C-alpha positions, 0 to 999 in steps of 0.5 A, spaced: 906 751 306 905 752 313 905 759 315 907 759 323 908 767 322 912 771 328 915 768 334 918 770 340 924 768 342 923 763 347 918 761 342 923 761 336 929 757 341 924 751 343 922 750 336 930 750 334 932 746 338 926 741 336 925 742 328 929 738 323 933 740 317 931 747 319 935 752 315 935 759 320 937 765 315 940 771 318 937 778 314 941 782 317 948 786 314 954 783 313 958 787 319 953 784 324 953 777 321 960 777 322 959 781 329 955 774 332 949 769 328 947 763 329 951 756 328 949 754 320 946 760 319 945 762 312 947 770 311 942 773 306 943 781 308 938 784 304 940 792 307 946 790 302 943 787 296 939 789 291 933 786 290 934 781 284 941 779 288 935 778 295 932 774 290 937 770 288 939 767 294 932 766 296 931 762 291 938 757 292 936 755 300 933 749 300 927 745 297 922 742 302 926 744 309 923 748 314 925 756 315 926 761 320 928 768 319 931 773 324 934 780 324 936 783 330 931 787 333 925 784 329 924 791 324 926 788 318 925 781 318 917 782 317 918 785 309 924 779 308 920 773 312 913 776 307 917 776 300 920 768 301 913 766 302 912 769 295 917 767 292 917 759 296 911 756 296 917 749 297 918 751 304 913 746 308 914 751 314 917 759 315 917 763 321 920 769 323 923 771 331 920 777 332 925 780 337 933 780 339 935 772 336 937 768 342 944 767 340 948 765 345 942 760 347 942 756 341 949 756 340 950 754 346 946 748 346 949 746 339 955 745 343 953 741 347 949 736 342 957 735 338 
């Protein structure tokens, strides 16, 4: 596993645009996810889940694909990042966004690629 650690929103945006088969995991609450999220992101709302439910969802993430995690301010995501690293050594690259995610910039880029 390549541990890329915390990324600034700017660095994360470039990484998201250039990394094939990337899995984007949003660990914010269901309410925040419903308000705004990255296109094609998986929501694992850790604040709404028991620890067993959280682990079960992490185990369902696709094998062999890079993962980037995020929340809304970069406050709860470091714990999710540590948990996922322990549970899923089969993930080739793992990182997280250490601040506000660049939703609009990424989603506009995704739409321009269609």
